[in-house]
SEKOL-50301 format. One line per 5 residues: for each residue x, y, z of C-alpha. Coordinates in Angstrom, 3 decimals. Layout:
REM residues N
X/Y/Z; ... $
This chain:
REM residues 193
-3.059/-5.739/-44.777; -4.405/-8.505/-42.288; -3.368/-8.571/-38.623; -3.371/-11.443/-36.193; -3.570/-11.002/-32.581 $
-4.067/-13.488/-29.858; -4.845/-12.228/-26.902; -4.796/-15.779/-24.943; -4.778/-19.433/-25.031; -4.698/-22.444/-23.768 $
-1.611/-24.117/-22.950; -1.005/-27.170/-25.120; -2.042/-24.669/-28.687; 1.536/-22.443/-27.568; 3.330/-24.873/-29.376 $
0.959/-23.536/-32.630; 2.111/-20.350/-32.553; 4.199/-19.079/-35.253; 7.018/-16.975/-34.187; 6.315/-14.764/-37.714 $
3.128/-14.459/-36.232; 2.227/-14.349/-32.457; 4.931/-12.090/-30.232; 7.190/-14.208/-27.899; 5.136/-15.309/-24.524 $
9.259/-14.264/-22.312; 8.321/-10.233/-24.174; 4.551/-10.495/-23.694; 5.396/-11.231/-19.486; 8.644/-8.331/-19.232 $
6.224/-6.342/-20.741; 3.448/-6.915/-18.108; 6.159/-6.974/-14.987; 7.521/-3.170/-16.298; 3.913/-2.048/-16.610 $
3.388/-3.726/-12.982; 6.807/-1.865/-11.277; 5.200/1.537/-12.628; 2.269/2.215/-9.562; 1.020/5.409/-10.112 $
-0.220/5.926/-6.187; 3.630/4.365/-5.400; 5.139/7.379/-7.780; 2.395/10.115/-5.924; 2.999/9.248/-2.631 $
5.975/8.147/-1.103; 4.281/6.341/1.933; 2.954/4.545/-0.054; 6.697/2.645/-1.718; 7.208/-0.095/0.373 $
3.703/-1.799/-1.600; 5.188/-4.513/-4.026; 3.118/-4.578/-6.908; 1.350/-7.769/-5.518; 0.529/-6.178/-2.169 $
-1.728/-3.326/-3.891; -3.093/-6.337/-6.688; -4.031/-7.997/-2.557; -5.367/-5.027/-1.984; -7.149/-4.294/-4.597 $
-9.114/-7.719/-4.802; -9.927/-7.454/-1.479; -11.716/-3.677/-1.296; -13.280/-4.629/-4.264; -14.878/-7.694/-3.627 $
-15.265/-8.429/0.597; -18.150/-6.201/0.357; -21.597/-6.753/2.402; -23.065/-7.321/-0.549; -20.593/-9.493/-2.181 $
-20.980/-7.656/-5.900; -18.081/-5.633/-7.947; -17.085/-1.846/-6.764; -17.147/0.658/-8.675; -14.081/2.595/-9.086 $
-13.806/5.567/-7.408; -15.743/3.347/-4.440; -13.629/1.186/-4.907; -10.353/3.254/-4.735; -12.113/4.978/-1.420 $
-12.388/1.885/-0.180; -8.715/0.685/-0.607; -7.690/4.019/1.245; -9.866/3.800/3.603; -9.094/-0.168/4.501 $
-4.948/1.660/4.981; -5.986/4.333/7.358; -7.980/1.589/9.475; -4.362/-0.149/9.661; -5.149/-3.454/8.198 $
-1.256/-3.165/8.068; -0.538/-2.714/10.546; 2.158/-4.880/13.280; -0.612/-7.480/15.506; -3.315/-6.775/12.411 $
-5.035/-9.561/10.599; -3.819/-8.019/7.061; -4.268/-10.060/4.142; -2.624/-13.629/4.149; -1.135/-14.598/0.445 $
-3.377/-17.257/-1.118; -0.027/-18.250/-3.071; 1.815/-19.100/0.060; 1.136/-22.443/1.974; 0.192/-21.171/5.669 $
-1.548/-18.584/7.159; 1.875/-16.165/5.318; 0.221/-12.309/5.668; 1.428/-10.458/3.420; 1.992/-6.529/4.750 $
4.507/-8.778/7.342; 7.805/-8.360/4.905; 7.540/-4.463/5.992; 8.761/-3.189/8.730; 7.554/-1.849/11.325 $
8.161/1.977/10.415; 6.520/0.682/6.614; 3.475/-0.411/8.408; 2.453/2.874/10.205; 4.209/4.445/7.687 $
1.315/3.401/4.979; -1.314/3.602/8.186; -0.316/7.301/8.500; -0.016/8.357/4.806; -3.398/6.528/3.763 $
-5.397/8.730/7.509; -4.248/11.917/5.263; -4.964/10.951/2.072; -8.207/9.805/3.285; -9.338/13.089/5.311 $
-8.753/14.969/2.087; -10.353/13.115/0.266; -13.363/13.427/2.444; -12.875/17.031/1.842; -13.179/17.127/-2.012 $
-9.697/16.773/-2.792; -9.638/14.168/-5.135; -8.725/15.767/-8.334; -5.527/16.171/-6.172; -4.624/12.820/-5.014 $
-5.146/10.963/-8.208; -2.880/14.037/-9.382; -5.091/15.331/-12.110; -4.148/18.739/-10.567; 0.047/19.078/-10.436 $
2.019/18.033/-7.861; 0.486/16.136/-4.989; 3.312/14.357/-3.145; 3.627/16.639/-0.375; -0.104/15.868/0.861 $
0.478/13.253/3.302; 3.432/15.304/4.819; 1.814/19.125/5.117; -0.436/20.671/6.294; -2.986/21.327/3.044 $
-6.865/23.778/2.936; -9.169/22.159/1.350; -13.138/24.303/1.831; -11.975/26.012/4.283; -10.952/22.670/6.367 $
-6.991/22.453/6.640; -6.160/19.173/7.025; -2.763/17.924/9.196; -0.996/15.008/8.438; -1.275/12.064/10.377 $
1.959/12.117/12.991; 4.108/8.888/13.079; 2.845/5.984/15.452; 5.851/3.902/16.279; 9.293/4.626/15.600 $
11.824/2.258/16.395; 14.153/3.284/18.769; 17.554/3.789/19.314; 20.453/0.846/18.520; 22.903/0.291/22.074 $
26.255/0.039/20.593; 28.174/-3.173/22.195; 29.168/-2.443/25.961; 26.546/0.459/26.813; 24.458/-0.795/29.536 $
20.847/-0.005/30.208; 20.901/3.265/33.123; 19.668/1.454/36.629; 18.046/3.510/39.048; 20.384/2.892/42.221 $
18.309/5.243/44.260; 16.182/4.461/47.407; 12.529/5.674/47.123; 11.305/8.115/49.269; 10.166/6.383/53.009 $
6.889/7.817/53.897; 6.340/9.682/57.362; 5.736/7.576/60.429 $
């Protein structure tokens, strides 16, 4: 039995592909898109749900390539760096963020998230960095059971208690129509003369 595998080709050769031997490009693209949307990090930690596959790709590239040596980092170092960058506030409102190389202008990828989501990503990463610093990497990677509670519950690592970070931003309550802000009509107390 003979098996031919075409990994990639140049566009002019696409016309030469035999449908009996080669996988249809639409099927191949669909499988890539399906696999890209199943992010383990997003599944493990609800605080990372707002991160799209495109944002995760750009974050990974930024963390691996943008370092002082300009050499690609090892996987474990790159993973820690991704969490540290998120924890430092790369995607917080008003931060520099990461520009989208496929958009014209200076479109920051994190601006597609709401303010609450941007803060949630940051405080989830802050908690995970603290756990990672105390030896909880197996739990964070999902090798030791369910890890979804780590970013929201207090945990202990080698005698160190890690408390999840608090929200730094909460959406202000919406005002109903007809409601006006209460104005302080009292006069300030007068000083003695």
